[in-house]
C-alpha positions in Angstrom: 0.0 0.0 0.0 2.8 2.4 1.0 4.5 1.7 -2.4 1.3 2.5 -4.3 0.8 5.6 -2.2 4.3 6.8 -3.0 3.8 6.1 -6.7 0.6 8.1 -6.7 2.4 11.0 -5.0 5.2 10.7 -7.6 2.8 10.7 -10.5 0.9 13.7 -9.0 4.2 15.6 -8.7 5.1 14.8 -12.2 1.7 16.0 -13.5 1.9 19.2 -11.4 5.4 19.8 -12.6 4.4 19.2 -16.2 1.5 21.5 -15.9 3.7 24.3 -14.5 6.1 23.8 -17.3 3.3 23.9 -19.8 2.0 27.1 -18.4 5.5 28.6 -18.4 6.2 27.8 -22.0 2.7 28.9 -23.0 3.5 32.3 -21.5 6.9 32.3 -23.1 5.3 31.5 -26.5 2.8 34.3 -26.1 5.7 36.7 -25.6 7.6 35.6 -28.6 6.1 38.0 -31.1 9.2 40.1 -31.1 10.2 42.1 -34.3 13.5 41.0 -35.7 15.4 44.3 -34.9 14.3 43.9 -31.2 15.4 40.3 -30.8 18.1 39.6 -28.3 20.1 36.5 -29.1 19.6 33.7 -26.5 21.5 30.9 -28.3 24.8 29.9 -29.7 26.2 28.7 -33.0 24.5 25.4 -33.8 21.7 25.6 -31.2 18.6 23.5 -32.0 15.0 24.0 -31.0 15.1 21.7 -28.0 18.1 23.4 -26.6 16.6 26.8 -27.1 13.3 25.9 -25.5 15.1 24.3 -22.5 16.7 27.7 -21.9 13.2 29.2 -21.7 13.7 31.2 -24.9 11.8 31.7 -28.1 12.4 29.6 -31.3 11.4 31.0 -34.6 13.4 29.7 -37.6 12.6 32.2 -40.4 14.5 32.6 -43.6 16.7 35.7 -43.8 15.8 36.6 -40.2 18.0 36.2 -37.1 18.5 35.2 -34.4 16.2 32.2 -34.5 16.6 31.6 -30.7 15.9 34.8 -28.8 14.6 36.1 -25.4 10.9 36.8 -25.0 9.5 40.3 -24.7 9.0 39.7 -20.9 12.7 38.8 -20.4 14.5 40.6 -17.6 18.3 40.9 -17.2 19.6 37.8 -15.4 22.8 39.5 -14.3 21.2 42.0 -12.0 22.3 41.5 -8.4 22.0 43.2 -5.1 25.1 41.6 -3.7 27.3 43.9 -1.7 30.3 41.6 -1.5 33.3 41.3 -3.8 32.7 39.0 -6.7 36.1 37.2 -6.5 38.6 36.3 -3.8 42.1 37.8 -3.8 43.5 34.5 -4.9 41.1 34.2 -7.8 42.0 37.7 -8.9 45.7 36.9 -8.7 45.1 33.7 -10.8 43.3 35.7 -13.5 46.0 38.4 -13.5 48.7 35.8 -13.9 46.9 34.2 -16.9 46.4 37.7 -18.3 50.2 38.5 -18.1 51.1 35.2 -19.8 49.3 36.4 -23.0 51.4 39.6 -23.2 54.9 40.1 -24.7 54.9 36.6 -26.3 58.5 35.3 -26.3 59.8 38.8 -25.5 58.8 40.1 -29.0 55.9 42.3 -27.9 52.9 40.4 -29.4 49.7 39.8 -27.5 48.0 36.4 -27.7 44.2 36.2 -27.8 44.5 32.8 -26.2 47.5 30.5 -25.6 45.6 27.4 -26.7 46.5 26.5 -30.3 43.7 23.8 -30.5 40.7 25.9 -29.6 37.5 24.4 -31.0 36.6 26.2 -34.2 40.2 27.3 -34.8 43.3 28.5 -33.0 43.3 31.9 -31.3 47.1 32.0 -30.9 47.4 35.2 -32.9 47.9 38.8 -32.3 44.8 40.8 -33.2 45.6 44.4 -33.7 42.4 45.6 -31.9 42.7 43.1 -29.0 46.4 43.8 -28.6 45.9 47.6 -28.3 43.1 47.2 -25.8 45.0 44.7 -23.8 48.1 46.8 -23.5 46.1 49.9 -22.5 44.2 47.9 -19.9 47.6 46.6 -18.6 48.8 50.1 -18.0 45.6 51.1 -16.2 45.7 48.0 -14.0 49.4 48.3 -13.2 49.3 52.0 -12.7 53.1 52.5 -12.5 55.4 53.2 -15.4 58.3 51.3 -13.8 56.1 48.2 -13.5 54.8 48.1 -17.1 57.6 49.8 -19.0 59.3 46.6 -20.2 56.0 45.3 -21.6 55.2 48.6 -23.3 58.6 49.0 -24.9 58.3 45.5 -26.3 54.8 46.3 -27.6 56.1 49.6 -29.2 58.8 47.6 -31.0 56.1 45.2 -32.2 54.0 48.0 -33.5 56.9 49.7 -35.4 57.9 46.3 -36.9 54.4 45.4 -38.2 53.7 49.0 -39.4 56.6 48.5 -41.8 55.6 45.1 -43.2 54.8 44.6 -46.9 51.1 43.7 -47.0 50.2 40.5 -48.9 46.6 41.6 -49.4 47.2 44.9 -51.4 45.9 47.1 -48.6 47.4 49.3 -45.9 49.1 47.0 -43.4 48.0 49.2 -40.6 44.4 47.9 -41.1 45.3 44.2 -41.0 43.2 42.3 -38.5 45.8 40.0 -37.1 49.4 38.7 -37.2 51.3 35.5 -36.5 53.0 34.9 -33.2 55.7 35.3 -32.1 57.4 37.1 -35.0 54.6 39.3 -36.3 54.0 38.3 -40.0 50.7 39.3 -41.5 48.0 36.6 -41.3 47.4 35.4 -44.8 44.2 33.3 -44.2 40.6 34.3 -44.7 39.4 37.3 -42.7 37.2 40.3 -43.1 39.5 43.2 -44.3 40.3 45.9 -43.7 39.6 46.4 -40.0 40.0 50.1 -39.6 39.7 50.6 -35.8 43.2 49.2 -35.2 45.3 52.4 -35.8 43.2 54.5 -33.5 43.2 52.0 -30.7 47.0 51.5 -30.9 47.6 55.3 -30.9 45.4 55.7 -27.8 47.5 53.1 -25.9 50.8 54.4 -27.1 49.9 58.0 -26.3 49.2 57.0 -22.7 52.6 55.3 -22.6 54.3 58.4 -24.1 52.6 60.8 -21.7 53.8 58.7 -18.7 57.3 58.7 -20.2 57.2 62.5 -20.6 56.0 62.9 -17.0 58.9 60.9 -15.8 61.3 63.1 -17.8 62.1 60.6 -20.5 61.8 62.6 -23.7 64.6 60.6 -25.5 62.6 57.3 -25.8 59.5 59.2 -27.0 61.4 61.0 -29.8 63.3 57.9 -30.9 60.3 55.6 -31.1 56.8 57.2 -30.6 57.0 60.7 -32.1 60.3 61.3 -34.0 59.2 64.5 -35.7 60.6 63.3 -39.0 58.6 61.0 -41.4 61.9 59.6 -42.7 62.7 58.2 -39.2 60.4 55.3 -38.3 57.7 57.0 -40.4 57.4 59.7 -37.8 57.1 57.2 -34.9 54.5 54.7 -33.9 52.0 57.2 -32.7 52.4 59.6 -35.6 52.2 56.8 -38.1 48.9 55.4 -36.8 47.3 58.9 -36.4 48.3 59.7 -39.9 46.2 56.8 -41.1 43.2 58.0 -39.0 43.4 61.6 -40.3 43.6 60.6 -44.0 41.4 57.5 -44.1 38.6 58.1 -41.6 35.9 57.5 -44.3 37.3 54.2 -45.6 35.1 51.2 -45.6 35.9 48.7 -42.9 34.6 45.6 -41.1 32.4 45.5 -38.1 33.6 44.0 -34.8 32.0 40.6 -35.7 33.5 40.6 -39.2 30.1 40.2 -40.8 29.4 43.4 -42.6 31.3 46.5 -43.9 30.5 50.2 -43.6 32.3 53.5 -43.4 30.0 54.8 -40.7 30.3 52.5 -37.7 29.7 54.3 -34.3 32.5 52.3 -32.7 35.0 53.5 -35.3 33.8 57.1 -35.3 34.1 57.2 -31.5 37.6 55.6 -31.3 38.9 57.9 -34.2 37.8 61.0 -32.3 39.3 59.7 -29.0 42.6 59.0 -30.7 42.7 62.4 -32.3 41.8 64.3 -29.2 44.5 62.5 -27.3 46.8 63.0 -30.2 46.1 66.8 -30.2 46.9 67.1 -26.5 50.0 65.0 -27.0 51.2 67.0 -30.1 50.8 70.2 -28.2 52.8 68.8 -25.3 55.5 67.9 -27.9 55.5 71.5 -29.1 53.8 70.8 -32.4 50.9 73.2 -32.4 50.3 72.9 -36.2 49.7 69.1 -35.9 47.7 69.6 -32.7 45.3 71.9 -34.5 45.0 69.5 -37.4 44.0 66.6 -35.1 41.6 68.8 -33.1 39.8 70.0 -36.3 39.5 66.5 -37.7 38.2 65.2 -34.3 35.4 67.8 -34.4 34.2 66.4 -37.8 34.0 62.9 -36.3 31.9 64.3 -33.5 29.3 65.6 -35.9 29.2 62.2 -37.6 29.0 60.0 -34.6 26.4 62.1 -32.8 23.9 61.4 -35.6 23.9 57.8 -34.7 21.9 58.6 -31.6 19.0 59.5 -33.9 19.5 56.2 -35.8 20.3 58.0 -39.0 23.7 58.9 -40.4 23.6 62.3 -42.1 27.3 61.9 -42.9 26.6 59.1 -45.3 23.0 60.1 -46.1 21.6 56.7 -45.5 19.5 55.1 -42.7 21.2 52.6 -40.4 19.5 49.7 -38.6 20.4 48.6 -35.1 22.7 45.9 -36.4 24.9 48.6 -38.0 25.1 50.5 -34.7 25.9 47.9 -32.2 
């Protein structure tokens, strides 16, 4: 009798659980009438219907529309928290920091590895991405905070930048807009990739200007004038900073790839904003170096970028005279 009673309770629990799930998914389905531009991706590459629904998300496979797996209109952010404690222990932070450092200055040649694993599913990430390298080195300076602590890494990175800026490009484009390079030596990656990726020069300049300013504050003008800002285009093409800013000034309206390497445009908000940041930093740095003419040139050009990127807020680019959908702006 006890066995039958337990079985009935088990069956009742299963039925109640199934009913709750049915109600949940019925609600979810009713909230799945989300227009394509408003859909927030809930899946991953290769996700199927069962996996999508198990996550409590909407599944609508429609030709030429994406994503197929997306959050319902009633979805709320799952990352909101009221926690007042620190998210990681000191030991965990130290572990993450040590892994971070291992990806910098690969074999002492200045390159930055996206990931040390050469057998990552879907392809190796053991390359130096121009964008990632610049962001990583700038972040390293911010995290470290002291010139004496990060100088060795930044000098190696500067040498890397100067070296790759002078490579012959195998794709008949400006090498400064190549997406990635081989490690550890720094040859241009010859495989398939969306090219050009035009945010690299600006991001590199921003990082190197921070380094140069810290050097100037410490009284080291010699290194800056020998490597970062030579004042002579015949010497290291004017220096690593000048060379990258020169590209930004003269090629700001060139077509380039988006961050996900899926589409091309000459009016991405990300690029516009980073171009302006690079030139504003460059103007202040040039003035500090006593080059008022170049400082004015950078400042004037930066103002043009502001006019362009501000139009993105209204969802229309009046610089290019064409409407842009959300996918173009993200």
